[in-house]
Each structure stands twice: as structure tokens, then as C-alpha cells.
C-alpha positions as CSV (number, residue, x, y, z in Angstrom):
1,M,31.8,83.7,-30.2
2,Q,35.2,85.6,-32.0
3,A,32.9,86.7,-34.3
4,F,31.8,89.5,-32.5
5,F,36.1,90.5,-31.7
6,A,36.6,90.3,-34.9
7,K,37.1,93.2,-37.2
8,Q,34.4,94.0,-39.4
9,T,35.3,93.4,-43.1
10,T,32.8,91.5,-46.0
11,A,34.3,88.2,-45.0
12,T,33.6,88.2,-41.7
13,Q,30.2,89.5,-42.2
14,K,29.9,86.7,-45.0
15,L,30.8,84.2,-42.0
16,N,28.4,85.5,-40.0
17,Q,25.9,86.0,-41.8
18,S,26.2,82.3,-43.5
19,F,26.0,80.8,-40.2
20,E,23.1,82.7,-38.7
21,Q,21.3,81.6,-41.6
22,W,22.1,78.3,-41.2
23,L,21.4,77.7,-37.8
24,T,17.7,79.3,-38.3
25,D,17.2,77.6,-41.4
26,T,17.9,74.1,-39.0
27,L,15.9,75.1,-35.8
28,A,12.9,76.5,-37.2
29,N,12.2,75.1,-41.3
30,P,9.0,72.8,-40.8
31,K,10.1,71.2,-43.8
32,L,12.9,69.3,-42.5
33,D,11.8,66.0,-40.6
34,E,13.5,65.4,-37.2
35,S,16.4,63.0,-38.3
36,E,17.4,65.6,-40.6
37,R,17.6,68.4,-37.9
38,K,19.0,66.3,-35.8
39,Q,22.5,65.5,-38.1
40,R,22.5,69.1,-38.9
41,L,22.7,70.1,-35.4
42,T,24.8,67.4,-34.4
43,N,27.3,68.1,-37.1
44,W,27.2,72.1,-36.5
45,K,30.8,72.1,-37.2
46,L,30.3,71.6,-40.4
47,A,27.9,74.9,-41.5
48,P,29.1,77.5,-43.4
49,G,30.6,80.1,-40.6
50,A,30.4,78.1,-37.5
51,Q,34.4,77.5,-36.5
52,F,34.3,81.8,-36.9
53,C,31.1,82.4,-35.1
54,H,31.7,79.3,-32.3
55,P,34.9,78.1,-32.1
56,R,34.0,76.0,-29.0
57,E,30.9,73.6,-28.7
58,E,29.8,75.3,-24.9
59,H,28.6,78.1,-26.5
60,L,25.5,75.8,-28.7
61,L,25.2,73.3,-26.0
62,P,22.4,75.1,-24.1
63,L,20.6,75.5,-27.9
64,H,21.3,72.0,-28.3
65,V,19.6,70.8,-25.1
66,C,16.3,72.8,-26.0
67,Y,16.0,71.6,-29.0
68,G,16.7,67.6,-27.2
69,A,13.7,68.9,-25.0
70,A,11.7,69.8,-27.9
71,Q,12.3,67.5,-30.7
72,R,10.5,69.8,-33.1
73,P,11.3,73.4,-35.0
74,C,10.9,76.1,-32.6
75,E,8.1,78.5,-33.1
76,N,9.7,81.8,-32.7
77,V,13.1,83.5,-34.2
78,Y,14.1,86.5,-32.8
79,E,17.0,88.6,-35.0
80,L,19.3,91.2,-33.1
81,E,22.8,92.8,-33.6
82,I,24.8,92.8,-31.1
83,S,28.2,94.7,-31.8
84,G,27.7,94.8,-35.4
85,K,27.2,91.0,-35.8
86,K,23.7,89.3,-36.2
87,A,22.3,86.9,-33.6
88,S,19.8,85.0,-33.5
89,M,17.1,83.8,-30.4
90,Y,14.7,80.9,-31.1
91,L,11.7,80.0,-28.7
92,W,10.3,76.6,-28.4
93,Q,6.7,76.9,-26.9
């Protein structure tokens, strides 16, 4: 969450966008098989910009719970901007 409070620079913007792109690809890409999706989510700290955007894992726990219940790619991705930073929401139906 430190990304929301960091000064907006080219470097912080790239970290934010890289993580959001990785997260969207991980959760919504229908070409990923579920074992690969699960492995990526398990090792989310290795994603580009992950530690900058979410230095503590509890911010992503609800997302992991939702994926764990669905065990498939999400159907809808909603992208928005909060305090000048890219953010996303994922919906399983």
C-alpha cells in the first residue's frame, strides 16, 4: 500500500503499473492453467512491483480467498485510479 503514499515518479509509476499488469494477467488470463495461476499467486512477492505495492501480504488475502473459492480465472476486471495510482478489482460470478 505504500504505493498510494509514495511520491509520483516515473519509477514508482512503473512499479505500480507492472504489478497491476501482472495481477490482471494472473487472475484473468484464460490461457493460464490453474496450477500455473495458483503458483503465481503463491509466489506473488516475486511479481514485478509486488513489494512496493503490497509490502504486507494481508492486503492481498481477500483476493487469495476469492480465487481459492473460484479456482478459475475471474470474469470481470475493473480498473480505476485512486490518488493517481492504478488499482484493480476482480469479480468472479
